[in-house]
N, C-alpha and C positions, 0 to 999 in steps of 0.2 A: 746198649743197643747195637747190634751188629747189622751191617748191611752195606749196600753200595751207595755211598753218600753222593756220588755224582748223579745217580738216577734220582735220589731224593731231592737234590738241588733242582734238577730239571722239573720234577713234579711241582715243586713250590713255584718255580718260574712260570710254568704253564697255568697254574691256578691264579697267579698274580695277573697274567695277561687276560684270562677269562674275566676277572673282576674289574679290570681297569681299561680294557681295550676301547670301550665307548668314549672315554675321555680323550682318546686320540683319533676319534672319528671312525673307529672300527665297529664291527658288528660281533657281539659275543656269541652269536649263533652261527657264525660263518668263519670259524678258526680252522686253519689247516696247519699241521705240523709238516716240516720238511727236514729230511736228513740225508746226507751224502756220506758214504763210506762208514766210518765208525758211528757218525751221527745217524745214519740210516738204521743201524742196529738199535740205537736208543729209541728212535722213532717207532720201529717195529715193536719193541718191548712195551712202550706206552700204548700203542694200538692194541696189543694183546692183553693188556691189564684192564679188567672189567671196571674197576672203580675210576679209571681215567676217561672212560667213554663219554662222560658228560662234559668234559672240558674242551673237546675239539670235534669237528665234524668230518675231517678228511686227513689222510696221511699220505705224503709223497715220500717214497723210499727209493733212493737212487744208489746203486752200486754197493749194496750192503754185503759185508763179508760174513754171511750167515754160517759158513763152515768153520769160522773161528770161534772157539768157546768164549762165552760171555761170563766174566767173573766179577 
């Protein structure tokens, strides 16, 4: 299997949060992703991936280096 394993790790972490946030007093229907700089680029990628849309309701993207190629 080829791919960007960092993004796949993030996807698993987001899914875990969605499944377990209520145990920490959070609302699984009010999850926001936040990313700054390279993290903002990851946040944008998750936001644009259609199968991730059910895992969070908002995305905050701060200072994303969108001109830098994502590999």
